[in-house]
ZAKEBA-925939 format. One record per residue (C-alpha): z, y, x; residue in three letters. Coordinates in Angstrom, 1 decimal, decimal comma. Layout:
N
rec up Z&north Y&east X&res ala
...
END
This chain:
124
rec up 0,0&north 0,0&east 0,0&res met
rec up -0,7&north 3,5&east 1,2&res leu
rec up 2,2&north 5,9&east 1,4&res tyr
rec up 2,2&north 9,7&east 1,9&res ala
rec up 5,0&north 10,9&east 4,0&res ile
rec up 5,6&north 14,6&east 3,5&res leu
rec up 7,4&north 16,6&east 6,1&res cys
rec up 9,6&north 19,5&east 5,0&res tyr
rec up 11,3&north 22,0&east 7,4&res ala
rec up 12,0&north 25,6&east 7,8&res asn
rec up 8,7&north 27,0&east 8,8&res glu
rec up 10,2&north 30,1&east 10,4&res glu
rec up 11,9&north 27,8&east 12,9&res thr
rec up 8,9&north 25,5&east 13,6&res val
rec up 6,4&north 28,3&east 13,9&res phe
rec up 8,7&north 30,2&east 16,3&res ala
rec up 8,8&north 27,3&east 18,8&res trp
rec up 7,5&north 28,1&east 22,3&res ser
rec up 4,5&north 26,2&east 23,6&res lys
rec up 6,9&north 24,0&east 25,6&res glu
rec up 9,1&north 23,3&east 22,5&res glu
rec up 6,0&north 22,5&east 20,5&res glu
rec up 4,6&north 20,2&east 23,1&res ala
rec up 7,9&north 18,3&east 23,5&res ala
rec up 8,2&north 17,9&east 19,7&res ala
rec up 4,6&north 16,6&east 19,4&res met
rec up 5,2&north 14,2&east 22,3&res ala
rec up 8,2&north 12,7&east 20,6&res arg
rec up 6,4&north 12,4&east 17,3&res leu
rec up 3,3&north 10,9&east 19,0&res tyr
rec up 5,5&north 8,2&east 20,6&res ala
rec up 6,5&north 7,2&east 17,0&res val
rec up 3,0&north 7,4&east 15,7&res gln
rec up 1,1&north 5,6&east 18,4&res glu
rec up 2,2&north 2,0&east 17,6&res pro
rec up 1,4&north 2,5&east 14,0&res val
rec up -2,0&north 3,9&east 14,9&res ala
rec up -2,7&north 1,0&east 17,3&res lys
rec up -1,8&north -1,4&east 14,4&res ala
rec up -4,5&north 0,3&east 12,3&res gly
rec up -1,9&north 1,5&east 9,7&res lys
rec up -2,0&north 5,3&east 10,4&res leu
rec up -4,3&north 7,5&east 8,3&res gly
rec up -4,7&north 11,2&east 8,5&res pro
rec up -1,8&north 13,3&east 9,9&res val
rec up -1,8&north 17,0&east 9,4&res gly
rec up 0,3&north 20,1&east 9,7&res arg
rec up -0,2&north 22,9&east 7,2&res leu
rec up -0,5&north 26,5&east 8,2&res met
rec up 2,4&north 28,8&east 7,3&res pro
rec up 3,1&north 29,6&east 3,6&res thr
rec up 1,9&north 33,1&east 4,4&res thr
rec up -1,6&north 31,6&east 4,7&res ala
rec up -1,3&north 29,9&east 1,3&res ala
rec up -3,0&north 30,8&east -2,0&res thr
rec up -1,8&north 29,5&east -5,3&res thr
rec up -3,9&north 29,0&east -8,4&res val
rec up -2,0&north 28,9&east -11,6&res arg
rec up -3,3&north 28,3&east -15,1&res lys
rec up -3,4&north 31,7&east -16,9&res gly
rec up -3,8&north 32,4&east -20,6&res lys
rec up -7,5&north 33,1&east -20,3&res glu
rec up -8,4&north 33,0&east -16,6&res glu
rec up -6,7&north 31,3&east -13,7&res pro
rec up -4,1&north 33,4&east -11,9&res leu
rec up -4,8&north 33,7&east -8,1&res ile
rec up -1,6&north 34,5&east -6,1&res leu
rec up -1,1&north 35,0&east -2,3&res asp
rec up 1,5&north 32,5&east -1,0&res gly
rec up 3,0&north 29,3&east -2,3&res pro
rec up 5,8&north 31,0&east -4,3&res phe
rec up 8,3&north 28,3&east -3,6&res thr
rec up 12,0&north 29,0&east -3,9&res glu
rec up 13,3&north 26,7&east -1,3&res thr
rec up 14,7&north 27,0&east 2,2&res lys
rec up 12,3&north 24,4&east 3,5&res glu
rec up 8,5&north 24,2&east 3,0&res gln
rec up 6,0&north 21,4&east 3,1&res leu
rec up 4,7&north 21,6&east 6,7&res leu
rec up 2,6&north 18,5&east 7,0&res gly
rec up 2,0&north 14,9&east 6,0&res phe
rec up 1,1&north 11,4&east 7,2&res tyr
rec up -0,8&north 8,8&east 5,3&res val
rec up 0,2&north 5,3&east 6,3&res val
rec up -0,6&north 1,8&east 5,2&res asp
rec up 2,4&north -0,5&east 5,0&res phe
rec up 3,0&north -3,7&east 3,1&res glu
rec up 6,5&north -2,5&east 1,8&res thr
rec up 8,4&north 0,6&east 1,2&res leu
rec up 11,0&north -0,6&east 3,7&res asp
rec up 8,3&north -0,4&east 6,4&res glu
rec up 7,5&north 3,2&east 5,4&res ala
rec up 11,2&north 4,0&east 5,4&res ile
rec up 11,7&north 2,6&east 8,9&res asn
rec up 8,7&north 4,6&east 10,2&res phe
rec up 10,1&north 7,7&east 8,5&res thr
rec up 13,5&north 7,2&east 10,1&res lys
rec up 11,8&north 7,1&east 13,5&res glu
rec up 9,9&north 10,3&east 12,7&res leu
rec up 13,1&north 12,0&east 11,6&res ser
rec up 14,9&north 10,9&east 14,8&res ala
rec up 12,0&north 12,2&east 16,9&res ala
rec up 11,7&north 15,5&east 15,1&res asn
rec up 13,4&north 18,5&east 16,5&res ala
rec up 15,4&north 20,5&east 14,0&res gly
rec up 16,3&north 19,5&east 10,5&res ser
rec up 13,1&north 18,3&east 9,0&res ala
rec up 13,3&north 16,3&east 5,8&res gly
rec up 10,8&north 13,7&east 4,8&res tyr
rec up 9,6&north 12,5&east 1,3&res glu
rec up 7,9&north 9,2&east 0,9&res ile
rec up 5,5&north 8,6&east -2,0&res arg
rec up 3,1&north 5,8&east -2,9&res pro
rec up -0,4&north 7,2&east -2,3&res phe
rec up -3,4&north 6,6&east -4,5&res tyr
rec up -6,8&north 7,4&east -3,1&res val
rec up -8,6&north 9,1&east -5,9&res phe
rec up -11,6&north 9,9&east -3,8&res met
rec up -12,0&north 9,1&east -0,2&res ser
rec up -14,1&north 12,1&east 0,6&res gly
rec up -16,5&north 12,7&east 3,4&res asn
rec up -15,2&north 15,7&east 5,3&res ala
rec up -14,7&north 15,5&east 9,0&res ser
rec up -12,6&north 17,8&east 11,2&res pro
END
């Protein structure tokens, strides 16, 4: 089953990291990701740009309402995600525990079963 693992953290902290802090964090996370990737179970991994770069589209009465920003009322923001293919939720939990241990700061992770509605054809 595919699982989406969503990473939440305080973006002010993460985007304030020095290049050295960023490189160290990514090296720790890569060490956790590498075995899963080699096993052919790691799908796309991405980091979202800051919420200041976000645009929200909300249903309006007559026309959609376009707003700058995500307009979340939380201390942590969705910063990125993983898509992994594990047989069980326990495997996804174990991988996520490793990500959490490797992550600098107080990131939280949410695991959700992932349904591929459309595989798409975009490439980076």
